[in-house]
DSSP file (Angstrom, degrees, kcal/mol; ACC not computed):
  #  RESIDUE AA STRUCTURE BP1 BP2  ACC     N-H-->O    O-->H-N    N-H-->O    O-->H-N    TCO  KAPPA ALPHA  PHI   PSI    X-CA   Y-CA   Z-CA
    1    1 A X              0   0    0      0, 0.0    28,-3.1     0, 0.0     2,-0.6   0.000 360.0 360.0 360.0 138.7  107.3   90.3   83.2
    2    2 A X  E     -A   28   0A   0     26,-0.2     2,-0.5    24,-0.0    26,-0.2  -0.893 360.0-164.2-101.9 122.6  104.6   93.0   83.5
    3    3 A X  E     -A   27   0A   0     24,-2.9    24,-2.2    -2,-0.6     2,-0.4  -0.920   4.4-163.4-112.7 127.9  104.6   95.4   80.6
    4    4 A X  E     +A   26   0A   0     -2,-0.5     2,-0.3    22,-0.2    22,-0.2  -0.913  20.8 158.1-108.5 136.2  102.9   98.8   80.7
    5    5 A X  E     +A   25   0A   0     20,-2.3    20,-2.6    -2,-0.4     2,-1.0  -0.876  40.4  40.2-145.6 177.3  102.1  100.7   77.5
    6    6 A X  E     -A   24   0A   0     -2,-0.3    18,-0.2    18,-0.2    -2,-0.0  -0.707  60.9-165.2  83.7-106.3   99.9  103.3   76.0
    7    7 A X  E     +     0   0A   0     -2,-1.0     2,-0.4    16,-0.7    17,-0.2   0.947  12.7 172.0  84.8  80.6   99.6  105.9   78.7
    8    8 A X  E     -A   23   0A   0     15,-2.2    15,-3.1     2,-0.0     2,-0.5  -0.960  31.1-126.5-118.9 139.2   96.8  108.4   78.2
    9    9 A X  E     +A   22   0A   0     -2,-0.4     2,-0.3    13,-0.2    13,-0.2  -0.742  41.9 159.5 -86.9 124.8   95.8  111.0   80.8
   10   10 A X  E     -A   21   0A   0     11,-2.8    11,-2.6    -2,-0.5     2,-0.4  -0.889  45.6 -91.8-136.8 165.9   92.1  110.8   81.6
   11   11 A X  E     -A   20   0A   0     -2,-0.3     2,-0.5     9,-0.2     9,-0.2  -0.674  38.2-159.1 -80.7 133.6   89.8  111.9   84.4
   12   12 A X  E     +A   19   0A   0      7,-3.1     7,-2.5    -2,-0.4     2,-0.4  -0.970  15.9 173.4-117.4 127.1   89.3  109.3   87.1
   13   13 A X  E     +A   18   0A   0     -2,-0.5     2,-0.3     5,-0.2     5,-0.2  -0.871  32.9 112.6-131.2  97.5   86.3  109.4   89.4
   14   14 A X  E >  S-A   17   0A   0      3,-2.0     3,-1.5    -2,-0.4     2,-0.3  -0.795  72.1 -44.1-171.0 125.3   86.1  106.4   91.6
   15   15 A X  T 3  S+     0   0    0     -2,-0.3    64,-0.2     1,-0.3    66,-0.1  -0.336 120.7   6.6  63.9-116.7   86.3  105.4   95.2
   16   16 A X  T 3  S+     0   0    0     62,-2.0     2,-0.4    -2,-0.3    -1,-0.3   0.456 124.5  46.7 -87.8  -1.5   89.2  107.0   97.0
   17   17 A X  E <   -A   14   0A   0     -3,-1.5    -3,-2.0    61,-0.3     2,-0.4  -0.998  49.7-179.1-145.3 139.1   90.5  109.3   94.3
   18   18 A X  E     +A   13   0A   0     -2,-0.4     2,-0.3    -5,-0.2    -5,-0.2  -0.984  48.9  59.8-134.7 125.0   89.1  111.8   91.9
   19   19 A X  E    S-A   12   0A   0     -7,-2.5    -7,-3.1    -2,-0.4    35,-0.1  -0.965  88.1 -16.8 153.7-167.8   91.2  113.7   89.4
   20   20 A X  E     +A   11   0A   0     33,-0.3    33,-2.5    -2,-0.3     2,-0.3  -0.386  60.5 178.2 -68.8 143.6   93.7  113.3   86.6
   21   21 A X  E     -AB  10  52A   0    -11,-2.6   -11,-2.8    31,-0.2     2,-0.6  -0.991  31.7-121.9-145.6 150.7   95.1  109.8   86.1
   22   22 A X  E     -AB   9  51A   0     29,-2.6    29,-2.4    -2,-0.3     2,-0.6  -0.856  27.6-157.8 -93.9 118.5   97.4  108.0   83.7
   23   23 A X  E     +AB   8  50A   0    -15,-3.1   -15,-2.2    -2,-0.6   -16,-0.7  -0.881  16.7 177.7-103.3 120.2   95.6  105.0   82.1
   24   24 A X  E     -AB   6  49A   0     25,-2.8    25,-2.1    -2,-0.6     2,-0.4  -0.862  31.2-118.9-121.0 153.5   98.0  102.3   80.7
   25   25 A X  E     -AB   5  48A   0    -20,-2.6   -20,-2.3    -2,-0.3     2,-0.4  -0.761  31.3-154.3 -85.9 137.3   97.5   99.0   79.1
   26   26 A X  E     -AB   4  47A   0     21,-2.7    21,-3.0    -2,-0.4     2,-0.4  -0.938  13.7-179.0-118.0 136.3   99.0   96.2   81.1
   27   27 A X  E     -AB   3  46A   0    -24,-2.2   -24,-2.9    -2,-0.4     2,-0.6  -0.997  25.2-135.6-136.2 140.9  100.2   92.9   79.7
   28   28 A X  E     -A    2   0A   0     17,-1.5     2,-0.6    -2,-0.4   -26,-0.2  -0.854  24.0-163.4 -90.6 119.4  101.8   89.8   81.2
   29   29 A X        -     0   0    0    -28,-3.1     2,-0.3    -2,-0.6    15,-0.1  -0.924  17.8-129.3-109.0 119.8  104.7   88.7   79.0
   30   30 A X        +     0   0    0     -2,-0.6     3,-0.1     1,-0.2    12,-0.0  -0.505  30.1 173.7 -68.9 125.9  105.9   85.1   79.6
   31   31 A X        -     0   0    0      1,-0.4     2,-0.3    -2,-0.3    -1,-0.2   0.836  61.5 -18.3 -99.8 -46.4  109.6   85.2   80.1
   32   32 A X  S    S+     0   0    0      1,-0.0    -1,-0.4     3,-0.0     3,-0.1  -0.987 113.8  38.1-158.6 155.3  110.4   81.6   81.0
   33   33 A X  S    S+     0   0    0     -2,-0.3     2,-0.4     1,-0.2    -1,-0.0   0.623  83.8 113.4  80.3  14.1  108.7   78.4   82.2
   34   34 A X        -     0   0    0     -4,-0.0     2,-0.3     0, 0.0    -1,-0.2  -0.916  59.5-132.2-120.1 146.4  105.4   78.8   80.2
   35   35 A X        -     0   0    0     -2,-0.4     2,-0.1    -3,-0.1    -5,-0.0  -0.720  28.0-111.2 -93.7 145.6  104.0   76.8   77.4
   36   36 A X        -     0   0    0     -2,-0.3     2,-0.2     6,-0.1     6,-0.2  -0.487  41.2-174.5 -72.8 146.4  102.7   78.3   74.2
   37   37 A X        +     0   0    0      4,-0.7     4,-0.4     1,-0.2    -1,-0.0  -0.700  46.7  55.9-130.5-179.2   99.0   78.1   73.7
   38   38 A X  S >  S-     0   0    0     -2,-0.2     3,-1.4     1,-0.2    -1,-0.2   0.959 128.0 -41.3  56.2  62.7   96.3   78.9   71.2
   39   39 A X  T 3  S-     0   0    0      1,-0.3    -1,-0.2    -3,-0.1     3,-0.1   0.875 118.7 -45.3  57.5  43.7   97.6   77.0   68.1
   40   40 A X  T 3  S+     0   0    0      1,-0.3     2,-0.4    -4,-0.1    -1,-0.3   0.361 113.4 114.8  86.7  -7.0  101.3   77.9   68.7
   41   41 A X    <   -     0   0    0     -3,-1.4    -4,-0.7    -4,-0.4     2,-0.5  -0.777  69.9-118.4 -97.2 143.2  100.6   81.6   69.3
   42   42 A X        -     0   0    0     -2,-0.4     2,-0.6    -6,-0.2    -6,-0.1  -0.679  22.3-144.5 -80.9 124.2  101.4   83.1   72.7
   43   43 A X        -     0   0    0     -2,-0.5     2,-0.7   -14,-0.0    -5,-0.0  -0.808  13.5-165.8 -90.7 119.7   98.3   84.5   74.4
   44   44 A X        -     0   0    0     -2,-0.6     2,-0.1   -15,-0.1   -15,-0.1  -0.911  15.0-138.3-109.7 108.2   99.1   87.6   76.4
   45   45 A X        -     0   0    0     -2,-0.7   -17,-1.5   -17,-0.2     2,-0.4  -0.420  21.5-155.8 -64.0 137.3   96.3   88.6   78.8
   46   46 A X  E     +B   27   0A   0    -19,-0.2    22,-0.4    -2,-0.1   -19,-0.2  -0.923  20.9 158.3-119.5 143.3   95.8   92.4   78.8
   47   47 A X  E     -B   26   0A   0    -21,-3.0   -21,-2.7    -2,-0.4     2,-0.3  -0.665  32.3-108.1-138.5-165.3   94.4   94.6   81.5
   48   48 A X  E     -BC  25  66A   0     18,-1.9    18,-2.7   -23,-0.3     2,-0.4  -0.966  18.0-165.4-133.9 152.6   94.5   98.2   82.5
   49   49 A X  E     -BC  24  65A   0    -25,-2.1   -25,-2.8    -2,-0.3     2,-0.4  -0.997   7.4-155.5-138.3 135.3   96.1  100.2   85.3
   50   50 A X  E     -BC  23  64A   0     14,-2.8    13,-2.8    -2,-0.4    14,-1.2  -0.933   6.2-161.4-111.5 130.5   95.3  103.7   86.4
   51   51 A X  E     -BC  22  62A   0    -29,-2.4   -29,-2.6    -2,-0.4    11,-0.2  -0.952  22.2-121.6-113.2 129.3   97.9  105.8   88.3
   52   52 A X  E     -B   21   0A   0      9,-2.8     2,-0.6    -2,-0.5   -31,-0.2  -0.469  14.9-156.9 -67.5 133.9   96.8  108.9   90.2
   53   53 A X        -     0   0    0    -33,-2.5   -33,-0.3    -2,-0.2     7,-0.1  -0.650  20.7-172.6-110.1  71.8   98.4  112.2   89.1
   54   54 A X    >   -     0   0    0     -2,-0.6     3,-1.0     5,-0.4     5,-0.1  -0.376  31.1 -99.4 -69.4 142.3   98.0  114.2   92.2
   55   55 A X  T 3  S+     0   0    0      1,-0.2    -1,-0.1    -2,-0.1     3,-0.1  -0.320 102.3   7.7 -62.3 140.5   99.0  117.8   92.1
   56   56 A X  T 3  S+     0   0    0      1,-0.2     2,-0.4    -3,-0.1    -1,-0.2   0.852 103.6 120.7  56.4  40.9  102.5  118.7   93.5
   57   57 A X    <   -     0   0    0     -3,-1.0    -1,-0.2     1,-0.1     0, 0.0  -0.986  52.5-163.2-135.0 144.9  103.5  115.1   93.9
   58   58 A X  S    S+     0   0    0     -2,-0.4     2,-0.4    -3,-0.1    -1,-0.1   0.419  76.6  81.1 -99.4  -2.2  106.3  112.9   92.6
   59   59 A X        -     0   0    0     -5,-0.1     2,-0.5     2,-0.0    -5,-0.4  -0.897  56.0-171.5-109.8 131.5  104.4  109.7   93.5
   60   60 A X        -     0   0    0     -2,-0.4    -7,-0.1    -7,-0.1     2,-0.1  -0.813  13.3-163.3-123.8  89.2  101.6  108.2   91.3
   61   61 A X        -     0   0    0     -2,-0.5    -9,-2.8   -10,-0.1     2,-0.3  -0.383  28.8-103.8 -72.5 149.8  100.0  105.4   93.2
   62   62 A X  E     -C   51   0A   0    -11,-0.2   -11,-0.3     1,-0.1     3,-0.1  -0.567  35.8-180.0 -70.7 133.1   97.8  102.9   91.3
   63   63 A X  E     +     0   0A   0    -13,-2.8    15,-2.7     1,-0.3     2,-0.3   0.595  68.0  16.7-108.5 -17.5   94.1  103.6   91.9
   64   64 A X  E     -CD  50  77A   0    -14,-1.2   -14,-2.8    13,-0.2     2,-0.4  -0.940  57.6-178.6-157.6 134.0   92.6  100.9   89.8
   65   65 A X  E     -CD  49  76A   0     11,-2.6    11,-2.9    -2,-0.3     2,-0.4  -0.997   4.5-176.9-132.7 128.2   93.9   97.7   88.2
   66   66 A X  E     +CD  48  75A   0    -18,-2.7   -18,-1.9    -2,-0.4     2,-0.3  -0.988  10.3 166.9-124.1 137.5   91.8   95.3   86.1
   67   67 A X  E     - D   0  74A   0      7,-2.4     7,-2.7    -2,-0.4     2,-0.2  -0.998  33.9-114.3-148.5 143.4   93.2   92.1   84.7
   68   68 A X  E     - D   0  73A   0    -22,-0.4     5,-0.3    -2,-0.3     2,-0.3  -0.516  32.7-172.9 -76.3 147.6   91.7   89.0   83.1
   69   69 A X  E >   - D   0  72A   0      3,-1.9     3,-1.7    -2,-0.2    -1,-0.0  -0.865  40.6-103.4-130.9 167.1   91.9   85.7   84.9
   70   70 A X  T 3  S+     0   0    0     -2,-0.3    -1,-0.0     1,-0.3     3,-0.0   0.826 123.4  46.5 -60.2 -31.0   91.1   82.1   83.9
   71   71 A X  T 3  S-     0   0    0     -3,-0.0     2,-0.4     0, 0.0    -1,-0.3   0.158 134.9 -74.1 -98.3  18.1   87.9   82.3   86.0
   72   72 A X  E <  S-D   69   0A   0     -3,-1.7    -3,-1.9     2,-0.0     2,-0.3  -0.890  78.3 -50.5 132.7-104.9   86.8   85.7   84.7
   73   73 A X  E     -D   68   0A   0     -2,-0.4     2,-0.4    -5,-0.3    -5,-0.2  -0.981  36.3-132.6-163.2 169.2   88.6   88.8   85.8
   74   74 A X  E     -D   67   0A   0     -7,-2.7    -7,-2.4    -2,-0.3     2,-0.4  -0.986  11.0-166.4-133.7 143.7   89.8   90.8   88.8
   75   75 A X  E     -D   66   0A   0     -2,-0.4     2,-0.5    -9,-0.2    -9,-0.2  -0.998   1.2-168.7-130.3 130.0   89.6   94.5   89.7
   76   76 A X  E     -D   65   0A   0    -11,-2.9   -11,-2.6    -2,-0.4     2,-0.4  -0.979  13.6-175.1-117.3 128.1   91.6   96.1   92.5
   77   77 A X  E     -D   64   0A   0     -2,-0.5     2,-0.4   -13,-0.2   -13,-0.2  -0.954  29.6-119.5-127.8 143.6   90.5   99.6   93.5
   78   78 A X        -     0   0    0    -15,-2.7   -62,-2.0    -2,-0.4   -61,-0.3  -0.665  27.0-173.5 -73.0 128.7   91.9  102.3   95.9
   79   79 A X        +     0   0    0     -2,-0.4     2,-0.3     1,-0.3    -1,-0.1   0.649  64.6  24.6-103.1 -17.9   89.2  102.9   98.5
   80   80 A X        -     0   0    0      2,-0.0     2,-0.5   -64,-0.0    -1,-0.3  -0.991  59.3-163.0-150.7 140.3   90.7  105.8  100.4
   81   81 A X        +     0   0    0     -2,-0.3     2,-0.4   -65,-0.2   -66,-0.0  -0.984  13.0 171.7-127.0 120.3   93.2  108.5   99.5
   82   82 A X        -     0   0    0     -2,-0.5     2,-0.4     2,-0.0    -2,-0.0  -0.992   8.9-169.3-127.1 138.1   95.0  110.5  102.2
   83   83 A X        -     0   0    0     -2,-0.4     2,-0.4     2,-0.0    -2,-0.0  -0.992   3.1-162.1-130.8 132.1   97.8  112.9  101.5
   84   84 A X        -     0   0    0     -2,-0.4     2,-0.5     2,-0.0    -2,-0.0  -0.888   2.1-160.0-112.5 143.6  100.0  114.6  104.0
   85   85 A X        -     0   0    0     -2,-0.4     2,-0.5     2,-0.0    -2,-0.0  -0.990   4.1-164.9-122.9 128.4  102.1  117.6  103.4
   86   86 A X        -     0   0    0     -2,-0.5     2,-0.5     2,-0.0    -2,-0.0  -0.959   3.0-166.0-114.9 125.1  105.1  118.4  105.6
   87   87 A X        -     0   0    0     -2,-0.5     2,-0.6     2,-0.0    -2,-0.0  -0.948   0.5-165.5-112.9 126.0  106.6  121.9  105.5
   88   88 A X        -     0   0    0     -2,-0.5     2,-0.4     2,-0.0    -2,-0.0  -0.950   8.7-174.2-112.9 122.4  110.0  122.5  107.1
   89   89 A X        -     0   0    0     -2,-0.6     2,-0.4     2,-0.0    -2,-0.0  -0.911   8.1-159.5-115.5 142.3  111.0  126.1  107.6
   90   90 A X        -     0   0    0     -2,-0.4     2,-0.8     3,-0.0     3,-0.1  -0.963  13.7-139.0-120.3 142.1  114.3  127.4  108.8
   91   91 A X    >   -     0   0    0     -2,-0.4     3,-1.5     1,-0.1    -2,-0.0  -0.868   7.0-161.6-100.4 109.2  114.8  130.8  110.3
   92   92 A X  T 3  S+     0   0    0     -2,-0.8    -1,-0.1     1,-0.3     0, 0.0   0.708  87.5  66.0 -65.1 -17.8  118.1  132.3  109.0
   93   93 A X  T 3  S+     0   0    0     -3,-0.1     2,-0.5     2,-0.1    -1,-0.3   0.726  84.7  84.4 -75.5 -20.5  118.1  134.8  111.9
   94   94 A X    <   -     0   0    0     -3,-1.5     2,-0.4     0, 0.0    -3,-0.0  -0.716  66.4-164.4 -85.6 126.4  118.5  132.0  114.4
   95   95 A X        -     0   0    0     -2,-0.5     3,-0.1     1,-0.0    -2,-0.1  -0.859  23.0-109.7-110.1 146.5  122.1  131.0  114.9
   96   96 A X        -     0   0    0     -2,-0.4     3,-0.1     1,-0.1    -1,-0.0  -0.332  44.4 -91.6 -69.4 155.6  123.3  127.8  116.6
   97   97 A X        -     0   0    0      1,-0.1    -1,-0.1    -2,-0.0     3,-0.1  -0.295  52.7 -93.0 -64.4 153.1  125.0  128.1  120.0
   98   98 A X        -     0   0    0      1,-0.1     2,-0.1    -3,-0.1    -1,-0.1  -0.303  42.5-102.1 -68.4 152.4  128.8  128.4  119.9
   99   99 A X        -     0   0    0      1,-0.1     2,-0.1    -3,-0.1    -1,-0.1  -0.455  44.5-100.0 -67.6 141.8  130.9  125.3  120.2
  100  100 A X        -     0   0    0     -2,-0.1     2,-0.2    -3,-0.1    -1,-0.1  -0.442  40.7-130.7 -64.9 138.2  132.4  124.8  123.7
  101  101 A X        -     0   0    0     -2,-0.1     2,-0.2     1,-0.1    -1,-0.1  -0.596  18.2-108.4 -91.8 153.7  136.0  125.9  123.8
  102  102 A X        -     0   0    0     -2,-0.2     2,-0.2     1,-0.1    -1,-0.1  -0.575  35.9-112.1 -78.3 140.9  138.8  123.8  125.1
  103  103 A X              0   0    0     -2,-0.2    -1,-0.1     1,-0.1     0, 0.0  -0.504 360.0 360.0 -73.0 140.7  140.3  125.0  128.4
  104  104 A X              0   0    0     -2,-0.2    -1,-0.1     0, 0.0    -2,-0.0   0.497 360.0 360.0 -72.5 360.0  143.9  126.3  128.2
């Protein structure tokens, strides 16, 4: 299970995104099928994940993830950020054509 906690808003400047981001602590929590280590205590590796808080958006993609591994660590970074905005306007003055009438 992946557990996110903390959650502080900080400025992120790196690679494909610059702006406010939510920085969380990430932990792998063993649910089943894992043996306990470190003298009977469960060792939970912790990392961090940053989510972009783009203005006027409901989506917060991860822009950076760092996590410890047995061979050191891993970092995943967003390298490019593109955002599209689609605006749909309707003209209330335009009326749809009338429905065809049935012949008598």
